[in-house]
C-alpha positions as CSV (number, residue, x, y, z in Angstrom):
1,M,95.8,126.2,83.3
2,K,97.9,125.0,86.3
3,Q,101.4,124.8,86.3
4,I,103.6,121.7,85.7
5,T,104.6,122.7,89.4
6,A,103.1,124.3,92.4
7,K,105.6,126.6,94.4
8,S,103.0,126.1,97.1
9,T,103.4,122.9,97.6
10,F,107.6,122.6,97.2
11,N,108.0,124.1,101.0
12,N,105.9,121.4,102.5
13,I,106.4,117.9,103.2
14,M,103.6,116.2,102.2
15,R,101.7,112.9,101.6
16,Y,101.0,112.6,98.0
17,L,98.6,110.5,95.6
18,A,100.0,110.3,92.3
19,I,97.6,109.6,89.2
20,D,98.3,108.3,85.7
21,Y,94.7,108.8,83.7
22,G,94.5,106.2,80.9
23,L,91.1,105.8,78.8
24,K,90.4,102.0,79.8
25,R,92.8,102.0,83.4
26,T,94.1,104.3,85.8
27,G,97.1,104.1,88.3
28,L,97.8,105.3,91.3
29,A,100.4,105.4,93.7
30,I,101.5,107.0,97.1
31,C,103.8,108.2,99.1
32,D,105.4,107.8,102.5
33,K,104.7,111.4,104.9
34,A,108.9,111.4,104.5
35,E,108.4,111.5,100.7
36,M,111.1,109.3,100.4
37,L,109.2,106.3,99.1
38,S,106.5,106.5,96.2
39,S,104.7,102.6,95.9
40,P,102.3,101.6,93.1
41,L,98.9,101.3,95.4
42,E,96.3,100.0,92.8
43,V,95.1,99.9,89.4
44,L,90.9,101.0,88.6
45,A,89.0,101.2,85.5
46,T,88.5,104.4,84.3
47,N,84.6,104.1,84.2
48,S,81.8,106.0,86.2
49,E,82.8,105.2,89.7
50,L,86.5,106.5,89.6
51,I,86.4,109.9,90.4
52,S,84.1,108.3,93.8
53,K,86.8,105.7,94.2
54,I,89.8,108.1,94.2
55,S,88.2,110.5,96.2
56,K,87.8,108.1,98.9
57,I,91.1,107.0,98.7
58,V,92.5,110.5,98.9
59,T,90.2,111.0,102.3
60,A,91.3,107.2,103.5
61,E,95.0,107.7,102.8
62,S,95.2,110.9,104.6
63,V,96.2,112.6,101.1
64,D,97.2,116.1,101.0
65,A,97.1,116.5,97.8
66,V,97.6,115.0,94.2
67,V,99.9,114.6,91.3
68,L,98.6,113.9,88.3
69,G,100.2,112.9,85.2
70,M,100.3,115.4,82.2
71,P,100.7,113.2,78.8
72,I,103.2,116.5,77.1
73,N,104.6,115.0,74.0
74,M,108.4,115.2,73.3
75,D,108.5,118.5,71.7
76,G,106.8,119.9,75.0
77,S,103.8,120.5,72.9
78,R,100.2,119.3,74.7
79,G,97.9,117.4,72.0
80,G,94.4,115.4,72.3
81,Q,94.8,113.4,75.3
82,A,96.1,116.7,77.5
83,K,92.8,117.7,77.1
84,I,91.5,114.9,78.1
85,V,93.6,115.0,81.2
86,E,92.7,118.6,82.0
87,N,89.1,118.0,81.9
88,F,89.1,114.9,84.0
89,E,91.3,117.2,86.8
90,K,88.3,119.6,87.1
91,Q,85.9,116.8,87.1
92,L,88.2,115.3,90.5
93,Q,88.3,118.8,92.0
94,K,85.0,119.1,92.4
95,Q,85.2,115.8,94.4
96,V,88.4,116.6,96.3
97,D,89.5,119.2,98.5
98,V,93.4,119.1,98.3
99,E,95.4,120.8,95.3
100,I,95.8,118.9,92.5
101,I,98.9,119.3,90.7
102,F,100.2,118.8,87.2
103,Q,103.8,116.3,86.5
104,D,104.8,115.7,83.1
105,E,104.4,112.1,82.7
106,R,106.7,111.7,79.3
107,L,107.9,108.0,79.4
108,S,106.6,107.2,82.7
109,S,104.7,104.0,81.2
110,Y,108.3,103.1,79.6
111,G,110.1,103.6,82.8
112,A,107.2,101.3,84.5
113,K,107.5,98.5,81.8
114,D,111.3,98.6,82.0
115,K,110.8,98.0,85.9
116,L,108.0,94.8,85.1
117,A,110.2,93.5,82.8
118,A,112.7,92.2,85.6
119,A,110.1,90.9,87.3
120,E,108.8,87.7,87.2
121,Y,105.1,88.6,86.1
122,T,103.0,86.6,83.6
123,R,102.0,88.6,80.5
124,K,98.1,89.2,82.6
125,K,99.8,90.3,85.9
126,K,102.2,93.1,83.9
127,K,99.4,94.8,82.1
128,K,97.4,94.8,85.2
129,R,100.4,96.7,87.4
130,V,101.6,98.5,84.5
131,D,99.8,102.2,85.2
132,A,100.0,102.1,89.0
133,V,103.5,101.6,88.5
134,A,103.8,104.4,85.9
135,A,102.0,106.3,88.3
136,A,104.9,105.8,90.7
137,E,107.3,106.9,88.7
138,I,105.2,110.1,87.7
139,L,105.6,110.5,91.4
140,T,109.4,109.7,92.0
141,E,109.6,112.1,89.2
142,F,107.3,115.1,91.4
143,I,109.3,114.1,94.4
144,E,113.1,114.5,93.1
145,C,111.8,117.8,91.3
146,K,110.3,119.0,94.8
147,R,113.8,118.0,96.4
148,M,116.0,120.3,93.5
149,Q,113.5,123.4,94.4
């Protein structure tokens, strides 16, 4: 299995698409080419069209690599959800011609909920945005780790 971070990617400035994969909804976020700003992009339904939609976004947004949130338990172990994400990565890799890098996503949803709590959105709007904001949290963490290498 791939490492959580990939050294081959750390030496280059790249445009990344982050994915926070969920059983019902999948959040996407993207960074600028300078890797200075991670922004929530959208939330997609997790269904049979998901991989095709992500593939189109990778092409349309000129994405150089995908950062996929890996649900790691607080003790560092990987549970059942991690296996689901690994399977999703295998399916996605068949459709995109870019590197896919796993990133620890511990606490990304909590950070996203904290950020949205300050916004004056209705509960329904927060629920629609939280997965994309969580993907932005994952991407921000990845870029920070990359800078420290």
